[in-house]
N, CA and C atoms of all chains as a GROMACS GRO file, in nm:
protein
  510
    1MET      N    1  -1.161   2.558  -0.195
    1MET     CA    2  -1.133   2.418  -0.164
    1MET      C    3  -1.004   2.373  -0.231
    2ALA      N    4  -0.928   2.293  -0.162
    2ALA     CA    5  -0.804   2.242  -0.219
    2ALA      C    6  -0.781   2.100  -0.168
    3ARG      N    7  -0.702   2.028  -0.244
    3ARG     CA    8  -0.664   1.894  -0.199
    3ARG      C    9  -0.513   1.882  -0.194
    4ILE      N   10  -0.466   1.823  -0.086
    4ILE     CA   11  -0.323   1.800  -0.068
    4ILE      C   12  -0.299   1.650  -0.072
    5VAL      N   13  -0.197   1.611  -0.145
    5VAL     CA   14  -0.164   1.469  -0.153
    5VAL      C   15  -0.040   1.440  -0.069
    6VAL      N   16  -0.046   1.330   0.006
    6VAL     CA   17   0.066   1.282   0.086
    6VAL      C   18   0.098   1.139   0.041
    7ASP      N   19   0.221   1.115   0.001
    7ASP     CA   20   0.262   0.981  -0.041
    7ASP      C   21   0.361   0.923   0.060
    8VAL      N   22   0.336   0.800   0.096
    8VAL     CA   23   0.416   0.731   0.196
    8VAL      C   24   0.460   0.597   0.136
    9MET      N   25   0.589   0.568   0.144
    9MET     CA   26   0.641   0.441   0.090
    9MET      C   27   0.721   0.367   0.196
   10PRO      N   28   0.723   0.234   0.188
   10PRO     CA   29   0.810   0.159   0.280
   10PRO      C   30   0.955   0.199   0.257
   11LYS      N   31   1.033   0.210   0.364
   11LYS     CA   32   1.175   0.243   0.350
   11LYS      C   33   1.244   0.138   0.263
   12PRO      N   34   1.347   0.180   0.189
   12PRO     CA   35   1.414   0.086   0.097
   12PRO      C   36   1.461  -0.044   0.164
   13GLU      N   37   1.503  -0.036   0.290
   13GLU     CA   38   1.557  -0.154   0.357
   13GLU      C   39   1.446  -0.245   0.414
   14ILE      N   40   1.321  -0.201   0.403
   14ILE     CA   41   1.209  -0.279   0.456
   14ILE      C   42   1.156  -0.373   0.347
   15LEU      N   43   1.139  -0.500   0.380
   15LEU     CA   44   1.078  -0.594   0.288
   15LEU      C   45   0.933  -0.552   0.262
   16ASP      N   46   0.886  -0.580   0.143
   16ASP     CA   47   0.750  -0.541   0.106
   16ASP      C   48   0.684  -0.662   0.041
   17PRO      N   49   0.629  -0.754   0.123
   17PRO     CA   50   0.576  -0.879   0.067
   17PRO      C   51   0.462  -0.858  -0.032
   18GLN      N   52   0.380  -0.754  -0.012
   18GLN     CA   53   0.270  -0.730  -0.107
   18GLN      C   54   0.325  -0.689  -0.242
   19GLY      N   55   0.424  -0.597  -0.239
   19GLY     CA   56   0.486  -0.556  -0.364
   19GLY      C   57   0.554  -0.673  -0.434
   20LYS      N   58   0.620  -0.756  -0.355
   20LYS     CA   59   0.688  -0.874  -0.409
   20LYS      C   60   0.589  -0.969  -0.476
   21ALA      N   61   0.476  -0.990  -0.411
   21ALA     CA   62   0.373  -1.080  -0.466
   21ALA      C   63   0.322  -1.026  -0.600
   22ILE      N   64   0.305  -0.895  -0.607
   22ILE     CA   65   0.258  -0.833  -0.733
   22ILE      C   66   0.365  -0.850  -0.840
   23ALA      N   67   0.492  -0.825  -0.804
   23ALA     CA   68   0.601  -0.839  -0.902
   23ALA      C   69   0.608  -0.982  -0.956
   24ASN      N   70   0.582  -1.080  -0.870
   24ASN     CA   71   0.584  -1.220  -0.914
   24ASN      C   72   0.467  -1.252  -1.006
   25GLU      N   73   0.355  -1.184  -0.984
   25GLU     CA   74   0.233  -1.214  -1.059
   25GLU      C   75   0.232  -1.150  -1.198
   26LEU      N   76   0.300  -1.036  -1.213
   26LEU     CA   77   0.293  -0.962  -1.341
   26LEU      C   78   0.330  -1.047  -1.463
   27PRO      N   79   0.443  -1.122  -1.460
   27PRO     CA   80   0.476  -1.202  -1.579
   27PRO      C   81   0.371  -1.308  -1.611
   28ARG      N   82   0.301  -1.354  -1.509
   28ARG     CA   83   0.198  -1.458  -1.531
   28ARG      C   84   0.080  -1.406  -1.611
   29ILE      N   85   0.057  -1.275  -1.608
   29ILE     CA   86  -0.050  -1.221  -1.691
   29ILE      C   87   0.009  -1.152  -1.815
   30GLY      N   88   0.134  -1.187  -1.846
   30GLY     CA   89   0.192  -1.141  -1.973
   30GLY      C   90   0.258  -1.005  -1.968
   31LEU      N   91   0.278  -0.953  -1.845
   31LEU     CA   92   0.338  -0.820  -1.834
   31LEU      C   93   0.482  -0.832  -1.783
   32ASP      N   94   0.574  -0.843  -1.878
   32ASP     CA   95   0.716  -0.859  -1.845
   32ASP      C   96   0.785  -0.724  -1.834
   33GLY      N   97   0.905  -0.726  -1.781
   33GLY     CA   98   0.990  -0.607  -1.784
   33GLY      C   99   0.995  -0.529  -1.655
   34PHE      N  100   0.914  -0.568  -1.556
   34PHE     CA  101   0.919  -0.497  -1.428
   34PHE      C  102   1.006  -0.577  -1.332
   35SER      N  103   1.110  -0.512  -1.279
   35SER     CA  104   1.203  -0.585  -1.193
   35SER      C  105   1.167  -0.575  -1.045
   36GLU      N  106   1.090  -0.473  -1.009
   36GLU     CA  107   1.052  -0.458  -0.868
   36GLU      C  108   0.922  -0.379  -0.859
   37VAL      N  109   0.841  -0.415  -0.759
   37VAL     CA  110   0.720  -0.338  -0.728
   37VAL      C  111   0.721  -0.309  -0.580
   38ARG      N  112   0.698  -0.183  -0.544
   38ARG     CA  113   0.686  -0.145  -0.403
   38ARG      C  114   0.547  -0.087  -0.383
   39GLN      N  115   0.482  -0.128  -0.274
   39GLN     CA  116   0.348  -0.076  -0.246
   39GLN      C  117   0.351   0.016  -0.125
   40GLY      N  118   0.299   0.137  -0.145
   40GLY     CA  119   0.288   0.232  -0.036
   40GLY      C  120   0.146   0.285  -0.026
   41ARG      N  121   0.134   0.400   0.036
   41ARG     CA  122   0.001   0.458   0.056
   41ARG      C  123  -0.005   0.601   0.008
   42ARG      N  124  -0.122   0.639  -0.041
   42ARG     CA  125  -0.146   0.774  -0.089
   42ARG      C  126  -0.266   0.829  -0.013
   43PHE      N  127  -0.252   0.949   0.038
   43PHE     CA  128  -0.362   1.015   0.109
   43PHE      C  129  -0.399   1.142   0.036
   44GLU      N  130  -0.528   1.168   0.027
   44GLU     CA  131  -0.576   1.297  -0.026
   44GLU      C  132  -0.648   1.369   0.087
   45LEU      N  133  -0.595   1.486   0.125
   45LEU     CA  134  -0.652   1.565   0.234
   45LEU      C  135  -0.723   1.686   0.175
   46THR      N  136  -0.852   1.698   0.205
   46THR     CA  137  -0.929   1.812   0.156
   46THR      C  138  -0.931   1.923   0.259
   47VAL      N  139  -0.905   2.045   0.214
   47VAL     CA  140  -0.917   2.161   0.302
   47VAL      C  141  -1.024   2.254   0.243
   48ASP      N  142  -1.102   2.318   0.331
   48ASP     CA  143  -1.210   2.402   0.282
   48ASP      C  144  -1.158   2.530   0.218
   49GLY      N  145  -1.052   2.586   0.275
   49GLY     CA  146  -1.000   2.711   0.222
   49GLY      C  147  -0.890   2.688   0.121
   50GLU      N  148  -0.797   2.779   0.118
   50GLU     CA  149  -0.684   2.768   0.026
   50GLU      C  150  -0.573   2.682   0.086
   51ALA      N  151  -0.490   2.626  -0.002
   51ALA     CA  152  -0.374   2.550   0.044
   51ALA      C  153  -0.259   2.645   0.071
   52THR      N  154  -0.269   2.715   0.184
   52THR     CA  155  -0.165   2.811   0.222
   52THR      C  156  -0.041   2.737   0.272
   53ASP      N  157   0.066   2.814   0.296
   53ASP     CA  158   0.188   2.755   0.351
   53ASP      C  159   0.160   2.691   0.488
   54GLU      N  160   0.070   2.754   0.566
   54GLU     CA  161   0.037   2.701   0.698
   54GLU      C  162  -0.034   2.566   0.684
   55VAL      N  163  -0.127   2.559   0.590
   55VAL     CA  164  -0.199   2.433   0.568
   55VAL      C  165  -0.102   2.324   0.524
   56LEU      N  166  -0.010   2.359   0.436
   56LEU     CA  167   0.090   2.261   0.390
   56LEU      C  168   0.178   2.215   0.506
   57ALA      N  169   0.213   2.309   0.594
   57ALA     CA  170   0.293   2.272   0.712
   57ALA      C  171   0.216   2.175   0.800
   58HIS      N  172   0.084   2.200   0.815
   58HIS     CA  173   0.000   2.108   0.893
   58HIS      C  174  -0.006   1.970   0.826
   59ALA      N  175  -0.015   1.970   0.694
   59ALA     CA  176  -0.020   1.842   0.622
   59ALA      C  177   0.110   1.765   0.641
   60ARG      N  178   0.223   1.839   0.640
   60ARG     CA  179   0.353   1.772   0.661
   60ARG      C  180   0.360   1.713   0.802
   61GLU      N  181   0.306   1.789   0.898
   61GLU     CA  182   0.304   1.741   1.037
   61GLU      C  183   0.215   1.617   1.048
   62ALA      N  184   0.098   1.622   0.982
   62ALA     CA  185   0.008   1.506   0.982
   62ALA      C  186   0.076   1.386   0.918
   63ALA      N  187   0.150   1.411   0.811
   63ALA     CA  188   0.218   1.302   0.740
   63ALA      C  189   0.317   1.232   0.831
   64GLU      N  190   0.391   1.312   0.909
   64GLU     CA  191   0.494   1.254   0.995
   64GLU      C  192   0.435   1.188   1.120
   65LYS      N  193   0.328   1.250   1.174
   65LYS     CA  194   0.276   1.204   1.303
   65LYS      C  195   0.166   1.100   1.292
   66LEU      N  196   0.088   1.106   1.185
   66LEU     CA  197  -0.034   1.024   1.181
   66LEU      C  198  -0.044   0.936   1.057
   67LEU      N  199   0.009   0.984   0.946
   67LEU     CA  200  -0.014   0.911   0.820
   67LEU      C  201   0.096   0.809   0.790
   68SER      N  202   0.208   0.822   0.856
   68SER     CA  203   0.318   0.728   0.830
   68SER      C  204   0.371   0.670   0.960
   69ASN      N  205   0.436   0.558   0.949
   69ASN     CA  206   0.508   0.498   1.061
   69ASN      C  207   0.657   0.520   1.034
   70PRO      N  208   0.720   0.615   1.105
   70PRO     CA  209   0.857   0.654   1.071
   70PRO      C  210   0.960   0.542   1.088
   71VAL      N  211   0.923   0.436   1.158
   71VAL     CA  212   1.015   0.323   1.175
   71VAL      C  213   1.032   0.248   1.043
   72ILE      N  214   0.923   0.236   0.968
   72ILE     CA  215   0.928   0.153   0.847
   72ILE      C  216   0.893   0.228   0.719
   73GLU      N  217   0.848   0.354   0.731
   73GLU     CA  218   0.801   0.426   0.612
   73GLU      C  219   0.866   0.563   0.598
   74ASP      N  220   0.879   0.607   0.473
   74ASP     CA  221   0.924   0.743   0.442
   74ASP      C  222   0.808   0.821   0.381
   75VAL      N  223   0.794   0.948   0.421
   75VAL     CA  224   0.702   1.038   0.352
   75VAL      C  225   0.778   1.088   0.228
   76VAL      N  226   0.734   1.049   0.109
   76VAL     CA  227   0.809   1.083  -0.012
   76VAL      C  228   0.753   1.205  -0.085
   77ASN      N  229   0.634   1.250  -0.047
   77ASN     CA  230   0.575   1.365  -0.115
   77ASN      C  231   0.462   1.425  -0.033
   78VAL      N  232   0.465   1.559  -0.019
   78VAL     CA  233   0.350   1.635   0.034
   78VAL      C  234   0.334   1.754  -0.059
   79SER      N  235   0.225   1.760  -0.135
   79SER     CA  236   0.210   1.869  -0.231
   79SER      C  237   0.064   1.897  -0.259
   80VAL      N  238   0.038   2.013  -0.319
   80VAL     CA  239  -0.099   2.051  -0.353
   80VAL      C  240  -0.139   1.975  -0.479
   81LEU      N  241  -0.252   1.904  -0.470
   81LEU     CA  242  -0.302   1.827  -0.584
   81LEU      C  243  -0.384   1.915  -0.677
   82ASP      N  244  -0.480   1.986  -0.621
   82ASP     CA  245  -0.559   2.080  -0.701
   82ASP      C  246  -0.622   2.182  -0.609
   83GLN      N  247  -0.664   2.290  -0.668
   83GLN     CA  248  -0.716   2.401  -0.590
   83GLN      C  249  -0.829   2.468  -0.668
   84GLU      N  250  -0.942   2.493  -0.600
   84GLU     CA  251  -1.052   2.567  -0.662
   84GLU      C  252  -1.064   2.701  -0.593
   85ASN      N  253  -1.076   2.807  -0.673
   85ASN     CA  254  -1.089   2.939  -0.609
   85ASN      C  255  -1.235   2.985  -0.607
   86MET      N  256   1.739   0.247  -1.622
   86MET     CA  257   1.642   0.217  -1.517
   86MET      C  258   1.540   0.330  -1.504
   87ALA      N  259   1.416   0.294  -1.481
   87ALA     CA  260   1.312   0.395  -1.464
   87ALA      C  261   1.211   0.344  -1.362
   88ARG      N  262   1.141   0.438  -1.303
   88ARG     CA  263   1.034   0.400  -1.212
   88ARG      C  264   0.903   0.463  -1.258
   89ILE      N  265   0.800   0.382  -1.253
   89ILE     CA  266   0.666   0.428  -1.290
   89ILE      C  267   0.581   0.426  -1.165
   90VAL      N  268   0.504   0.531  -1.145
   90VAL     CA  269   0.416   0.537  -1.029
   90VAL      C  270   0.272   0.515  -1.074
   91VAL      N  271   0.202   0.434  -0.995
   91VAL     CA  272   0.059   0.409  -1.017
   91VAL      C  273  -0.014   0.446  -0.889
   92ASP      N  274  -0.112   0.535  -0.901
   92ASP     CA  275  -0.191   0.575  -0.784
   92ASP      C  276  -0.334   0.524  -0.798
   93VAL      N  277  -0.382   0.466  -0.689
   93VAL     CA  278  -0.515   0.405  -0.687
   93VAL      C  279  -0.590   0.463  -0.568
   94MET      N  280  -0.712   0.512  -0.590
   94MET     CA  281  -0.790   0.569  -0.480
   94MET      C  282  -0.928   0.502  -0.475
   95PRO      N  283  -0.987   0.496  -0.354
   95PRO     CA  284  -1.124   0.445  -0.346
   95PRO      C  285  -1.217   0.535  -0.428
   96LYS      N  286  -1.314   0.477  -0.497
   96LYS     CA  287  -1.410   0.557  -0.573
   96LYS      C  288  -1.482   0.654  -0.480
   97PRO      N  289  -1.523   0.770  -0.531
   97PRO     CA  290  -1.587   0.871  -0.444
   97PRO      C  291  -1.708   0.818  -0.367
   98GLU      N  292  -1.783   0.725  -0.427
   98GLU     CA  293  -1.905   0.676  -0.360
   98GLU      C  294  -1.877   0.567  -0.257
   99ILE      N  295  -1.749   0.525  -0.248
   99ILE     CA  296  -1.712   0.419  -0.154
   99ILE      C  297  -1.672   0.481  -0.020
  100LEU      N  298  -1.728   0.428   0.088
  100LEU     CA  299  -1.688   0.473   0.221
  100LEU      C  300  -1.542   0.435   0.243
  101ASP      N  301  -1.472   0.517   0.319
  101ASP     CA  302  -1.330   0.492   0.344
  101ASP      C  303  -1.307   0.507   0.495
  102PRO      N  304  -1.334   0.399   0.572
  102PRO     CA  305  -1.328   0.411   0.718
  102PRO      C  306  -1.189   0.449   0.770
  103GLN      N  307  -1.082   0.405   0.702
  103GLN     CA  308  -0.948   0.443   0.748
  103GLN      C  309  -0.926   0.592   0.731
  104GLY      N  310  -0.966   0.644   0.614
  104GLY     CA  311  -0.955   0.788   0.591
  104GLY      C  312  -1.036   0.868   0.691
  105LYS      N  313  -1.157   0.817   0.718
  105LYS     CA  314  -1.246   0.884   0.813
  105LYS      C  315  -1.184   0.887   0.953
  106ALA      N  316  -1.124   0.775   0.994
  106ALA     CA  317  -1.061   0.768   1.126
  106ALA      C  318  -0.948   0.869   1.137
  107ILE      N  319  -0.870   0.882   1.029
  107ILE     CA  320  -0.760   0.980   1.029
  107ILE      C  321  -0.816   1.122   1.037
  108ALA      N  322  -0.922   1.150   0.960
  108ALA     CA  323  -0.982   1.284   0.962
  108ALA      C  324  -1.032   1.319   1.101
  109ASN      N  325  -1.087   1.220   1.171
  109ASN     CA  326  -1.136   1.243   1.308
  109ASN      C  327  -1.022   1.268   1.406
  110GLU      N  328  -0.907   1.208   1.378
  110GLU     CA  329  -0.794   1.215   1.471
  110GLU      C  330  -0.715   1.345   1.456
  111LEU      N  331  -0.713   1.401   1.335
  111LEU     CA  332  -0.629   1.519   1.310
  111LEU      C  333  -0.653   1.634   1.407
  112PRO      N  334  -0.782   1.673   1.433
  112PRO     CA  335  -0.802   1.785   1.527
  112PRO      C  336  -0.752   1.754   1.667
  113ARG      N  337  -0.751   1.626   1.705
  113ARG     CA  338  -0.707   1.588   1.840
  113ARG      C  339  -0.558   1.612   1.861
  114ILE      N  340  -0.481   1.614   1.751
  114ILE     CA  341  -0.338   1.645   1.767
  114ILE      C  342  -0.310   1.789   1.722
  115GLY      N  343  -0.418   1.869   1.717
  115GLY     CA  344  -0.400   2.013   1.693
  115GLY      C  345  -0.394   2.053   1.547
  116LEU      N  346  -0.430   1.961   1.457
  116LEU     CA  347  -0.424   1.993   1.315
  116LEU      C  348  -0.565   2.012   1.259
  117ASP      N  349  -0.611   2.137   1.264
  117ASP     CA  350  -0.746   2.168   1.218
  117ASP      C  351  -0.745   2.205   1.070
  118GLY      N  352  -0.863   2.213   1.013
  118GLY     CA  353  -0.878   2.267   0.879
  118GLY      C  354  -0.893   2.163   0.770
  119PHE      N  355  -0.881   2.036   0.804
  119PHE     CA  356  -0.899   1.932   0.702
  119PHE      C  357  -1.041   1.877   0.712
  120SER      N  358  -1.115   1.885   0.602
  120SER     CA  359  -1.255   1.842   0.606
  120SER      C  360  -1.273   1.696   0.566
  121GLU      N  361  -1.178   1.642   0.494
  121GLU     CA  362  -1.190   1.502   0.453
  121GLU      C  363  -1.051   1.443   0.428
  122VAL      N  364  -1.037   1.314   0.457
  122VAL     CA  365  -0.915   1.241   0.424
  122VAL      C  366  -0.956   1.112   0.353
  123ARG      N  367  -0.893   1.084   0.240
  123ARG     CA  368  -0.917   0.958   0.169
  123ARG      C  369  -0.784   0.884   0.161
  124GLN      N  370  -0.787   0.755   0.188
  124GLN     CA  371  -0.665   0.675   0.182
  124GLN      C  372  -0.668   0.579   0.063
  125GLY      N  373  -0.566   0.588  -0.019
  125GLY     CA  374  -0.553   0.496  -0.131
  125GLY      C  375  -0.417   0.431  -0.130
  126ARG      N  376  -0.376   0.382  -0.246
  126ARG     CA  377  -0.249   0.312  -0.254
  126ARG      C  378  -0.162   0.369  -0.365
  127ARG      N  379  -0.032   0.362  -0.342
  127ARG     CA  380   0.066   0.409  -0.439
  127ARG      C  381   0.162   0.294  -0.467
  128PHE      N  382   0.186   0.269  -0.594
  128PHE     CA  383   0.279   0.164  -0.634
  128PHE      C  384   0.394   0.227  -0.712
  129GLU      N  385   0.515   0.180  -0.686
  129GLU     CA  386   0.630   0.219  -0.766
  129GLU      C  387   0.681   0.094  -0.838
  130LEU      N  388   0.676   0.099  -0.971
  130LEU     CA  389   0.718  -0.014  -1.054
  130LEU      C  390   0.853   0.020  -1.117
  131THR      N  391   0.953  -0.063  -1.091
  131THR     CA  392   1.086  -0.041  -1.149
  131THR      C  393   1.098  -0.121  -1.278
  132VAL      N  394   1.149  -0.056  -1.382
  132VAL     CA  395   1.180  -0.126  -1.507
  132VAL      C  396   1.330  -0.112  -1.531
  133ASP      N  397   1.390  -0.217  -1.586
  133ASP     CA  398   1.534  -0.214  -1.607
  133ASP      C  399   1.573  -0.119  -1.720
  134GLY      N  400   1.494  -0.117  -1.825
  134GLY     CA  401   1.527  -0.031  -1.938
  134GLY      C  402   1.461   0.105  -1.928
  135GLU      N  403   1.428   0.161  -2.042
  135GLU     CA  404   1.363   0.291  -2.046
  135GLU      C  405   1.212   0.278  -2.027
  136ALA      N  406   1.151   0.387  -1.981
  136ALA     CA  407   1.006   0.391  -1.968
  136ALA      C  408   0.945   0.428  -2.104
  137THR      N  409   0.945   0.332  -2.194
  137THR     CA  410   0.889   0.356  -2.328
  137THR      C  411   0.737   0.359  -2.323
  138ASP      N  412   0.675   0.395  -2.435
  138ASP     CA  413   0.529   0.394  -2.443
  138ASP      C  414   0.474   0.254  -2.416
  139GLU      N  415   0.549   0.152  -2.463
  139GLU     CA  416   0.502   0.015  -2.442
  139GLU      C  417   0.505  -0.021  -2.293
  140VAL      N  418   0.612   0.019  -2.226
  140VAL     CA  419   0.622  -0.008  -2.082
  140VAL      C  420   0.510   0.063  -2.007
  141LEU      N  421   0.482   0.187  -2.046
  141LEU     CA  422   0.373   0.262  -1.982
  141LEU      C  423   0.239   0.195  -2.008
  142ALA      N  424   0.220   0.142  -2.130
  142ALA     CA  425   0.096   0.070  -2.161
  142ALA      C  426   0.084  -0.055  -2.074
  143HIS      N  427   0.197  -0.124  -2.053
  143HIS     CA  428   0.196  -0.241  -1.965
  143HIS      C  429   0.163  -0.199  -1.821
  144ALA      N  430   0.217  -0.088  -1.778
  144ALA     CA  431   0.190  -0.040  -1.642
  144ALA      C  432   0.042  -0.007  -1.626
  145ARG      N  433  -0.017   0.053  -1.731
  145ARG     CA  434  -0.160   0.084  -1.725
  145ARG      C  435  -0.243  -0.043  -1.716
  146GLU      N  436  -0.199  -0.146  -1.793
  146GLU     CA  437  -0.271  -0.274  -1.790
  146GLU      C  438  -0.257  -0.338  -1.652
  147ALA      N  439  -0.136  -0.332  -1.596
  147ALA     CA  440  -0.114  -0.386  -1.461
  147ALA      C  441  -0.202  -0.313  -1.360
  148ALA      N  442  -0.211  -0.181  -1.376
  148ALA     CA  443  -0.290  -0.099  -1.284
  148ALA      C  444  -0.436  -0.144  -1.284
  149GLU      N  445  -0.488  -0.169  -1.404
  149GLU     CA  446  -0.630  -0.206  -1.415
  149GLU      C  447  -0.655  -0.350  -1.373
  150LYS      N  448  -0.560  -0.438  -1.406
  150LYS     CA  449  -0.585  -0.582  -1.386
  150LYS      C  450  -0.538  -0.635  -1.251
  151LEU      N  451  -0.432  -0.574  -1.195
  151LEU     CA  452  -0.368  -0.635  -1.079
  151LEU      C  453  -0.356  -0.540  -0.960
  152LEU      N  454  -0.337  -0.413  -0.988
  152LEU     CA  455  -0.306  -0.320  -0.878
  152LEU      C  456  -0.431  -0.256  -0.819
  153SER      N  457  -0.543  -0.262  -0.890
  153SER     CA  458  -0.665  -0.199  -0.838
  153SER      C  459  -0.781  -0.298  -0.845
  154ASN      N  460  -0.880  -0.271  -0.765
  154ASN     CA  461  -1.006  -0.345  -0.771
  154ASN      C  462  -1.107  -0.251  -0.836
  155PRO      N  463  -1.142  -0.274  -0.964
  155PRO     CA  464  -1.224  -0.178  -1.037
  155PRO      C  465  -1.365  -0.160  -0.981
  156VAL      N  466  -1.408  -0.250  -0.894
  156VAL     CA  467  -1.541  -0.235  -0.832
  156VAL      C  468  -1.540  -0.119  -0.732
  157ILE      N  469  -1.430  -0.104  -0.662
  157ILE     CA  470  -1.429  -0.006  -0.553
  157ILE      C  471  -1.320   0.101  -0.569
  158GLU      N  472  -1.230   0.085  -0.668
  158GLU     CA  473  -1.118   0.178  -0.679
  158GLU      C  474  -1.105   0.236  -0.820
  159ASP      N  475  -1.049   0.356  -0.826
  159ASP     CA  476  -1.013   0.419  -0.953
  159ASP      C  477  -0.861   0.430  -0.963
  160VAL      N  478  -0.808   0.403  -1.081
  160VAL     CA  479  -0.667   0.434  -1.108
  160VAL      C  480  -0.662   0.582  -1.142
  161VAL      N  481  -0.600   0.663  -1.056
  161VAL     CA  482  -0.602   0.808  -1.077
  161VAL      C  483  -0.475   0.861  -1.143
  162ASN      N  484  -0.372   0.779  -1.153
  162ASN     CA  485  -0.247   0.825  -1.213
  162ASN      C  486  -0.158   0.708  -1.251
  163VAL      N  487  -0.105   0.714  -1.374
  163VAL     CA  488   0.004   0.623  -1.416
  163VAL      C  489   0.104   0.712  -1.488
  164SER      N  490   0.223   0.730  -1.432
  164SER     CA  491   0.318   0.822  -1.494
  164SER      C  492   0.462   0.783  -1.459
  165VAL      N  493   0.556   0.838  -1.534
  165VAL     CA  494   0.698   0.811  -1.509
  165VAL      C  495   0.742   0.894  -1.389
  166LEU      N  496   0.799   0.829  -1.288
  166LEU     CA  497   0.844   0.898  -1.168
  166LEU      C  498   0.984   0.952  -1.190
  167ASP      N  499   1.075   0.869  -1.236
  167ASP     CA  500   1.210   0.914  -1.268
  167ASP      C  501   1.276   0.816  -1.362
  168GLN      N  502   1.381   0.862  -1.423
  168GLN     CA  503   1.447   0.782  -1.526
  168GLN      C  504   1.597   0.808  -1.523
  169GLU      N  505   1.675   0.699  -1.523
  169GLU     CA  506   1.821   0.713  -1.531
  169GLU      C  507   1.866   0.664  -1.666
  170ASN      N  508   1.952   0.741  -1.732
  170ASN     CA  509   1.999   0.696  -1.863
  170ASN      C  510   2.138   0.635  -1.857
   0.00000   0.00000   0.00000
């Protein structure tokens, strides 16, 4: 069994109102020093077998075709999270 | 300047209908071999200065108090993503 993580973030030129709202709220609870917050999505994909190169290629394809919206989001990471032998 | 990443995932006992929908869709586009998909959230927090221990402690506090819902989510990672000197 293995888990693959896929991280998707809004493109830099895309406004991120949720991230902005969080950034505005942080100083109100006493947490200063953060100039920007961006909110994206993280997916954990479980595979029954090993995380082979083929499985990783499938995960990359899933990331581009199903897990992200390429108009507004970038896939910033596809990697093996953990693996049990 | 530095960026800190915070990853938040639904707790294992929480149903994740979005993840389930993605898992059901993957075989339909020819991507077999994934037994489960879980969808969570990823935050990138920018700090103007260095990612000191204090800044990381603030990020952990933000993760628990503002970025996650502790009833249904776990903070699975708080770490420095990159740092410019």
